[in-house]
DRENPA-319162 format. One record per atom (N, C-alpha, C): residue in three letters; x, y, z. Coordinates in steps of 0.02 Angstrom, whole numbers, plus 50000, padded with zeros to 5 digits. Example, Ala and Ser with C-alpha at 12.3 -4.5 7.8 and 13.67 -1.06 7.14 Angstrom:
<atoms>
ALA506604971650390/ALA506154977550390/ALA506604983550390/SER506424988850354/SER506844994750357/SER506455000250394/
</atoms>
This chain:
<atoms>
GLY464165275148556/GLY464255282348553/GLY464975284248565/VAL465125290648555/VAL465805293248566/VAL465945293348640/GLN466535291048660/GLN466705291048730/GLN467465291748739/THR467655293848799/THR468355294248816/THR468515288548863/CYS469155287248872/CYS469365281648914/CYS469725284248975/ALA469555281849034/ALA469855284349096/ALA470535281349110/LEU470705275649079/LEU471345272449092/LEU471905276449059/PRO472535275949086/PRO473095279449056/PRO473175277748983/ILE473235283048943/ILE473255282148870/ILE473855277948849/CYS474435279348878/CYS475045275748857/CYS474985268248868/SER474665266348925/SER474605259148939/SER474115255748892/ILE473615259448869/ILE473115256448824/ILE473395255348755/MET473795260248731/MET473985260048661/MET474745259848650/ALA475115257848702/ALA475845257948698/ALA476105253548642/GLU475745248048627/GLU475985243248577/GLU475705244548507/SER475385250048496/SER475065251448432/SER475575252048375/PRO475555247648325/PRO476015248348267/PRO475895254848229/PHE475255257048228/PHE475085263148192/PHE475445269148223/LEU475405269648290/LEU475745275148324/LEU476505274548319/GLY476745268348319/GLY477455267248311/GLY477715269648243/SER477305268548192/SER477505270748125/SER477495278448120/ILE477025281748156/ILE477015289048157/ILE477655291648191/LYS477825288448248/LYS478425290448284/LYS479045289948240/GLU479115284348205/GLU479695283348161/GLU479715288548105/TYR479125289848076/TYR479065294848023/TYR479315301648046/MET479135303548109/MET479315310248134/MET480055310548152/LEU480325305248182/LEU481025305348202/LEU481495305748142/VAL481325302148089/VAL481725302348028/VAL481745309347999/ARG481205313148009/ARG481165319947981/ARG481375325248031/ARG481735323248083/ARG482055327748131/ARG481555331648174/TYR480955329048184/TYR480515332148233/TYR480825331048302/SER480765335948346/SER481045335148413/SER480665329848452/ARG481005326948501/ARG480685321648540/ARG480075324348577/ARG480125330548600/ARG479555333548635/ARG478955334148589/THR479065336248527/THR478515336848478/THR478225329948463/VAL478665325048455/VAL478435318248441/VAL477975315848497/GLU478195316748560/GLU477795314648617/GLU477135318348620/SER477145324948608/SER476535328948611/SER476045326748557/TYR476285326048495/TYR475845324148440/TYR475545317148451/LEU475965312448473/LEU475715305648486/LEU475185305648541/HIS475305309648592/HIS474825310148647/HIS474135312248622/TRP474115317548580/TRP473475320148557/TRP473165315748503/ILE473565312548464/ILE473295307748414/ILE472975301848451/LYS473295299548505/LYS473005294248546/LYS472335296448575/ARG472325302548602/ARG471705305048632/ARG471145305448580/TYR471325307648520/TYR470845308148465/TYR470565301248447/ILE471005296248442/ILE470785289548425/ILE470335286648480/LEU470525287648542/LEU470115285148598/LEU469445288648601/PHE469445295048587/PHE468815298948589/PHE468315296048540/HIS468555293448485/HIS468115290648434/HIS468095282948438/GLY468135280348500/GLY468045273248511/GLY468565268948479/LYS469185271348475/LYS469765267748446/LYS469685266448371/ALA469285270548338/ALA469225269948265/ALA469865272248232/HIS470065268948177/HIS470665270848141/HIS470545277648107/PRO471025282248111/PRO470935288848081/PRO470765288748007/GLU470975283447971/GLU470805282847900/GLU470055282547890/ARG469685279947940/ARG468965279247934/ARG468585285347960/LEU468955290247984/LEU468645296248012/LEU468715302047963/SER468255306747969/SER468235312347922/SER468415318947957/GLU468415324347917/GLU468535330947945/GLU468055332648002/ALA467435330447994/ALA466935331748046/ALA467125328748113/HIS467445322848111/HIS467665319648173/HIS468225323548206/VAL468675326348165/VAL469215330448193/VAL468915336648225/GLU468445339848190/GLU468135345948216/GLU467735344548279/GLN467425338648282/GLN467045336748342/GLN467515336148403/PHE468095333248392/PHE468585332548446/PHE468845339348469/LEU469005343748422/LEU469255350348439/LEU468725354348478/THR468095353648457/THR467555357048493/THR467475354248563/HIS467525347648570/HIS467485344348636/HIS468015347148683/LEU468625347948658/LEU469165350548701/LEU469025357648724/ALA468735361648680/ALA468585368648698/ALA467985369248745/VAL467455365548731/VAL466815366348767/VAL466795362148830/GLU467015355948826/GLU466965351348883/GLU467585351348927/ARG468165351548895/ARG468795351048933/ARG469085357848950/HIS468835363148918/HIS469055370048932/HIS469805370948925/VAL470095367948872/VAL470815368748862/VAL470955375848838/SER471565378048847/SER471765384748825/SER471805384948749/ALA471815391148723/ALA471875391948651/ALA472525389048625/SER473065389748664/SER473715387148642/SER473705379448639/THR473375376248689/THR473335368948688/THR472915366648629/GLN472355369948616/GLN471945368048559/GLN472335368848493/ALA472755373948490/ALA473165374948430/ALA473665369248420/ILE473945366648475/ILE474405361048471/ILE474035354848444/VAL473425353648470/VAL473025347948448/VAL472865348648374/LEU472685354648353/LEU472525355948283/LEU473135354448239/ASN473725356548261/ASN474345355148224/ASN474475347648219/ALA474365344148276/ALA474495336948278/ALA474045333248229/LEU473405335048228/LEU472935331448185/LEU473005333548112/ALA473195339748101/ALA473325341948032/ALA473945338248005/PHE474445337248048/PHE475035333348029/PHE474835326148013/LEU474415323248055/LEU474205316348046/LEU473895315247977/TYR473435319747958/TYR473075318747895/TYR473465321447835/ASN473695327747840/ASN473995330947782/ASN474675327947764/GLN475055325747814/GLN475735323347800/GLN475785315747806/PHE475615313047864/PHE475725305847874/PHE475245301747831/LEU474605303347831/LEU474115299447792/LEU474045301947721/GLN474375307647706/GLN474345310447638/GLN473625311547615/ARG473235314347661/ARG472535315547645/ARG472365322747666/SER472285327047617/SER472195334147631/SER471525335547665/ILE471555339147721/ILE470935341047755/ILE470955348447771/THR470365351447774/THR470295358547793/THR469825358847853/LEU470035362147906/LEU469645362347967/LEU469435369547983/THR468785370647982/THR468535377447995/THR467935377448043/ASP467555371948044/ASP466925371948081/ASP466995368748150/PHE467345372248195/PHE467395369748264/PHE467445375748311/ARG467255374548373/ARG467265379848424/ARG467985381048446/LYS468185387248444/LYS468865388948465/LYS468875390548540/SER469405388548572/SER469485390048644/SER469535397548653/SER469195400048704/SER469175407348714/SER469515409448778/ARG469845404748813/ARG470185406448874/ARG470735411348859/GLN470735417048893/GLN471225422248879/GLN471905420448907/PRO472435421648868/PRO473105420448895/PRO473265425248952/LYS473655422949000/LYS473845427249056/LYS474355432349033/LEU474335438249064/LEU474865443049051/LEU475515440349080/PRO476065441049044/PRO476695438249069/PRO476945441849131/ILE477255438149175/ILE477585440949234/ILE478285443049212/VAL478465449249228/VAL479105452049207/VAL479495454449267/LEU480135452849269/LEU480575455249323/LEU480845462149306/THR481005466049356/THR481365472249344/THR482095470549331/THR482465475349304/THR483175474049292/THR483545472749357/ALA483335476049411/ALA483645474949476/ALA483515467749500/GLU482915465249488/GLU482745458349508/GLU483145453249467/VAL483215454549402/VAL483615450149359/VAL484335449949385/LYS484585455749403/LYS485275456149428/LYS485365452049492/ARG484885452649537/ARG484915448849600/ARG484885441349587/LEU484465439349539/LEU484415432249521/LEU485075429649494/ILE485375433349448/ILE486005431149417/ILE486565430949469/GLN486565435849514/GLN487095436049565/GLN487045430149613/GLY486465427149618/GLY486365421449663/GLY486595414749633/MET486845415049571/MET487055408849537/MET487805408949523/HIS488075402949510/HIS488795402349498/HIS488935397349442/GLY489525397949413/GLY489745393149363/GLY489295392749302/TYR489215386649276/TYR488815385949214/TYR488075387049227/HIS487845386249290/HIS487145387849306/HIS487025395349293/LYS487495399449314/LYS487435406649302/LYS487425408249228/LEU487855404749190/LEU487875405849118/LEU487205403949086/MET486895398649108/MET486255396549080/MET485725401849091/VAL485695404649151/VAL485205409849166/VAL485355416149126/CYS485995417849119/CYS486185423649079/CYS485955422849006/LEU485975416848979/LEU485755415648910/LEU484995415848904/LEU484645413248955/LEU483915413648954/LEU483695420848950/TYR484005425048991/TYR483815432148993/TYR484145436148936/GLY484785435048926/GLY485155439248878/GLY485015437748806/SER484765431748791/SER484615429848721/SER483885428148711/GLY483475428348764/GLY482755427148757/GLY482585420048738/LEU482965415148763/LEU482855408248743/LEU482295404948783/ARG481945400348750/ARG481515395848786/ARG481965390748822/ARG481695387748876/ARG482085383048915/ARG482345377248872/ILE481905374448831/ILE482095368648790/ILE482615370648737/GLU482575376848712/GLU483065379248664/GLU483755379748697/LEU483765381848759/LEU484395382548795/LEU484735375748805/VAL484365370948832/VAL484685364548847/VAL484865360648784/ARG484535362148728/ARG484695358648666/ARG485265361948627/LEU485515367548650/LEU486075370748615/LEU486665365948611/ARG486985365948553/ARG487595362048544/ARG488175366948534/VAL488775364448544/VAL489365368848540/VAL489385372548473/ASN489195369148418/ASN489185372248352/ASN488705378148346/ASP488215378348389/ASP487685383548384/ASP487905390348411/VAL488485390548443/VAL488735396848472/VAL489215400048423/ASP489045406148400/ASP489465409848354/ASP489755415848390/LEU490355414948419/LEU490665420348458/LEU490915425948414/ASP491095424448351/ASP491345429648306/ASP490815434848290/HIS490195432448280/HIS489645436948262/HIS489165438248320/LEU489345435848379/LEU488945436848440/LEU488215434948428/GLN488115428648410/GLN487435426248399/GLN487385418848414/LEU486775416648426/LEU486625409548437/LEU486185407148381/ARG486305401048358/ARG485885397948307/ARG485385393248341/ILE484745394648333/ILE484225390548363/ILE483915386348308/TRP483965379748315/TRP483695375148264/TRP483045372048288/ASN482555371748244/ASN481915368548260/ASN481625371048326/GLY481555377648330/GLY481215380548388/GLY480475379148383/LYS480075382748421/LYS479355381748419/LYS479095382748348/GLY478675378148325/GLY478435378548256/GLY478955376248205/PHE479485372748229/PHE480015370048187/PHE480395375548149/LYS480415381648178/LYS480755387248145/LYS481475387748170/HIS481925389648124/HIS482615391348141/HIS482665398948148/ARG483125401148191/ARG483225408448197/ARG483915409848226/LEU484125416048220/LEU484725418648252/LEU484505423348307/THR484845423048364/THR484685427748417/THR485325430648445/THR485275436348477/THR485855440048500/THR486225436548556/LEU486865438248563/LEU487285435448616/LEU487675441148648/ALA487615441948713/ALA487955447348748/ALA488705446248747/PRO489105451348729/PRO489835450448728/PRO490135448548795/GLU489775450348849/GLU490015448548916/GLU490035441048928/LEU489695437248885/LEU489665429948895/LEU490185426148854/VAL490605429748816/VAL491105426248774/VAL491575422048817/GLU491865425048868/GLU492335421248910/GLU492005415448947/PRO491425416548979/PRO491085410849011/PRO490915405248962/LEU490735407148900/LEU490565402048849/LEU491195398148828/GLU491745401548822/GLU492375398148805/GLU492565393148860/ALA492445395248923/ALA492585390748979/ALA492115384748978/GLU491495385948959/GLU491005380548956/GLU491175375448902/VAL491415377848845/VAL491625373348791/VAL492205369048815/ARG492665371948853/ARG493225368048880/ARG492965362648928/ARG492445364248967/ARG492145359349012/ARG491835353548972/VAL491485355248919/VAL491185350148875/VAL491735345748845/ALA492285348748825/ALA492835345048795/ALA493135339948845/ARG493165341948908/ARG493425337348960/ARG492945331348968/TYR492305332848970/TYR491805327448973/TYR491885322648914/LEU491945325448855/LEU491995321348794/LEU492615316848797/GLU493165319648820/GLU493785315748826/GLU493685309748872/GLU493335310948928/GLU493185305448975/GLU492725300348943/ASP492205302848908/ASP491705298348879/ASP491995293748826/LEU492455296448786/LEU492745292548732/LEU493145286548758/ALA493345286948821/ALA493725281448851/ALA493275276148882/VAL492615277448882/VAL492135272848912/VAL491915267648861/GLN491965261348878/GLN491755256048832/GLN490995256348822/GLY490785256048759/GLY490075256248744/GLY489795263148733/TYR490205268348741/TYR489965275248730/TYR489795276148656/ALA489175278348642/ALA488945278848572/ALA488945285948545/GLY489165290648586/GLY489155297648564/GLY488495300948581/VAL488465307548568/VAL487875311448584/VAL487295309548538/PHE486675310648560/PHE486095309248517/PHE486125313548454/MET485995310448397/MET485955313948333/MET485315311748298/PRO484935316448269/PRO484365314348228/PRO484595309648173/ASP484155304948154/ASP484335299548107/ASP484675302048044/ALA484375307148013/ALA484635309547949/ALA485345312347957/LEU485465315948011/LEU486135318748023/LEU486635313348041/ALA486395308348078/ALA486835302748097/ALA487095299148035/ARG486655298547985/ARG486865295247923/ARG487335299647882/LYS487185306147881/LYS487575310847841/LYS488265312047871/TYR488295312447938/TYR488925313647972/TYR489045308048023/PRO489295302248001/PRO489345296448046/PRO489815297448105/ASN490285302148101/ASN490765303248155/ASN490575309148200/ALA490035312648182/ALA489855318848218/ALA489675317648291/ALA489375311848306/ALA489135310548374/ALA489695310548425/LYS490315309648403/LYS490885309448449/LYS491355315448438/SER491105320448401/SER491515326548390/SER491275332048437/LEU491725336648455/LEU491575341748504/LEU491005346348482/GLY491005348248418/GLY490505353048394/GLY489785350948403/TRP489665344348402/TRP488975341948407/TRP488765340248479/GLN489215341048527/GLN489035339648597/GLN488565345048623/TYR488135343148670/TYR487705348148702/TYR488135353048740/LEU487955359448736/LEU488335364648770/LEU488275364048846/PHE487705361548869/PHE487595360548941/PHE487425353148952/PRO487945348948958/PRO487825341748962/PRO487585339449031/ALA487275333649033/ALA487085330449096/ALA487725328549133/SER487655327349198/SER488245326049240/SER488505318949231/LYS488105314449202/LYS488345307649193/LYS488045304449130/LEU488355299149108/LEU488105295349051/LEU487475291549070/SER487045290349021/SER486425286449033/SER486205283048969/PRO485815277548975/PRO485585274048914/PRO485075278348877/ASP485125278448812/ASP484635281748770/ASP483965278148776/PRO483405281648789/PRO482765278248798/PRO482515274448737/ASP482735276448677/ASP482495273148616/ASP482885266848599/GLY483555267448601/GLY483955261748579/GLY484385258648632/GLY484405261748692/GLY484815259048745/GLY485555260748739/TRP485735264948689/TRP486435266948679/TRP486665271148738/LEU487295270548756/LEU487565274448811/LEU487765281348785/ARG487435286448812/ARG487545293348787/ARG487575298248846/ARG487795304348831/ARG487745309748880/ARG487215314648854/HIS486655314848889/HIS486095319048868/HIS486235326348888/HIS485755330748875/HIS485845337648897/HIS485595338648969/PHE485735344348996/PHE485525346149064/PHE484765345549069/ASP484525343149125/ASP483815341749134/ASP483405348249139/GLU482885348649099/GLU482455354649098/GLU482135356149166/SER481835351049197/SER481485352149260/SER481975354249315/ALA482585351549313/ALA483085353449362/ALA483265360849355/LEU483285363249293/LEU483445370249281/LEU482895374749309/ASN482265372849298/ASN481715376849324/ASN481725377149400/LYS481865371449432/LYS481905371249505/LYS482465375749530/LEU483025375649494/LEU483595379749513/LEU483415387149510/VAL483075389149456/VAL482875396249448/VAL482385398249503/LYS481895394049517/LYS481395395649568/LYS481715396349637/GLN482165391649654/GLN482495391649719/GLN482935397849727/THR483305399549674/THR483745405349677/THR483345411849683/ALA482775412249648/ALA482345418149653/ALA482075418949724/PHE481885413349754/PHE481635413449823/PHE482185415949870/GLU482785413349862/GLU483345415249905/GLU483545422549894/ALA483415425149834/ALA483575432149819/ALA483035436949842/GLY482515434249872/GLY481975438449899/GLY481505441249846/ILE481475438049789/ILE481025440249735/ILE480335437349749/LYS479835441549758/LYS479175439349779/LYS478745436649721/LYS478915438449660/LYS478525436149602/LYS478665428749589/PRO478175425149560/PRO478315418249539/PRO478795418349479/VAL479355415049485/VAL479875415449433/VAL480005408449404/THR479985407949338/THR480175401849302/THR480685403849249/CYS480945398949213/CYS481395400449158/CYS481075405049107/HIS480425404049095/HIS480075407949044/HIS479985415249066/THR479995416549132/THR479965423349157/THR480545427449130/LEU481125424149122/LEU481715427649097/LEU481635429349023/ARG481305425048985/ARG481165426548915/ARG480675432448910/HIS480155432448952/HIS479685438048955/HIS480065444548972/SER480525444149018/SER480895450049040/SER481355452548984/PHE481665447948948/PHE482085449748890/PHE481685453948840/ALA481095451548822/ALA480675454948772/ALA480445461848797/THR480215462148859/THR479955468348887/THR480515473548894/HIS481095471448916/HIS481645476148925/HIS481915478648858/LEU481895474448807/LEU482085476748740/LEU481615482248716/LEU480965481048725/LEU480465486048704/LEU480535492548745/GLN480675491748809/GLN480775497648852/GLN481365501848829/SER481875498448802/SER482475502048781/SER482405505048711/GLY481805504048680/GLY481675507148615/GLY481775502648555/THR481895496248566/THR481975491548511/THR481305490748474/ASP481335490648408/ASP480735489948366/ASP480405483248379/ILE479735483248380/ILE479365477148397/ILE479495471548346/ARG479615473348283/ARG479755468148233/ARG480425464748247/THR480895468548271/THR481545465648289/THR481465460948348/VAL481075463048397/VAL480945458748455/VAL480585452348433/GLN480125453048386/GLN479765447248359/GLN480255442248329/GLU480735444748290/GLU481235440348259/GLU481675437048312/GLN481875440848362/GLN482305438048415/GLN481945432448453/LEU481305433248464/LEU480925428248502/LEU480705422348458/GLY480695423348392/GLY480485417948347/GLY479725417448343/HIS479365422948353/HIS478635422948346/HIS478455423448273/SER477995419148250/SER477775419448180/SER477295425248168/ASP476955427548221/ASP476465432948214/ASP476635438348264/VAL476665444548240/VAL476845450148284/VAL476325451148340/LYS475715448648330/LYS475205449248382/LYS475415445648446/THR475795440248437/THR476045436648496/THR476535441048535/THR476945444848498/THR477435449148530/THR477105455248563/GLU476525457248536/GLU476195463248562/GLU475945462448634/ILE475925456248660/ILE475725455248729/ILE476195459148776/TYR476825460048754/TYR477315463548797/TYR477205471048796/THR476885473648743/THR476715480848744/THR476165482048794/HIS475725477048805/HIS475195477748855/HIS475495478348925/VAL476035474648937/VAL476375475049002/VAL476655482049012/LEU476945484948960/LEU477255491548965/LEU476735497048976/LYS476125495848952/LYS475605500948958/LYS475255500949026/GLN475425496149068/GLN475115495949134/GLN475415501249179/GLY475055503149230/GLY475315507549282/GLY475555514149254/ALA476155516249275/ALA476425522749257/ALA476555523449183/HIS476595517949147/HIS476745518249075/HIS476105519049034/GLY475525519049066/GLY474905519449028/GLY474455524849054/VAL473865522949078/VAL473365527849100/VAL473605531349163/ARG473515537949164/ARG473685541849223/ARG473145540749276/SER473355539149336/SER472875538049390/SER472545544549411/PRO471865544249423/PRO471525550349446/PRO471765552649514/LEU472065548149552/LEU472335550049617/LEU472855555449611/SER473215555349554/SER473755560149544/SER473485567349535/ASN472845567949520/ASN472555574649510/ASN472295577749574/LEU472285573949629/LEU472005576649692/LEU472495581549725/
</atoms>
């Protein structure tokens, strides 16, 4: 019968040539490492759920059975189920070149939480509690509505100071977009680029330095780009480290989890009682834009949402309390 395995998935299937070939296929096509890891994780889970059967021998019904299991038995959120659906659709429609249509499965019904939003005064206190490039990172999260991973993956070339915009490549759903850049950040960004240039000068003198990570296709197209300033991460790690895939000596980007810890700690020290993460600043960006009268379609474009319904969650926040229903207490 169908069963799941209690042992760690990576240890069971780490040596799988099939999964290795999927990984190589995705990296060559510039899928982000996070997406590669996520898709491989769920493809492994799918294979294990069906007793390690090869996906070629499984049908649409098997995919739908797994999706239903996640919703009914595992109670995953709708967003998690959507990621699994994307991973398995990729597996069949693209990697295996076998078109499938999935309609007959139970959809997760867990409601998304309403976003936590800071007031402008709270955002100001948070920013004032930071210094140097840490402060600049938080200003970009809030001022440009970036996701945490989009921020740390920014490269020097992605900053357009002339047109006051940032270029976001392969955001969520592999979409590219342009987002606004506050003019107040021009000078701090210029200083940050100078800091990156100093790092690069030091790195080029290190024996064995292979340059910044470049997706395979770009590395072939621009063989010298990995050691040029424009392709360096805007917020680099503090030291060189071996690349996990090839062991090359590189300077990676600033650590995501370290950024989240920094934001949480600074919010605590600033006396902000709400739970604050990097994503709270993106929520605040969207809500404050709508509060100032910005059209919801414009906010949708800035956030990179494919469906305006996703953006409408912020209008629900605005309709709460004094912005929505009048309390009967006010009539007493």
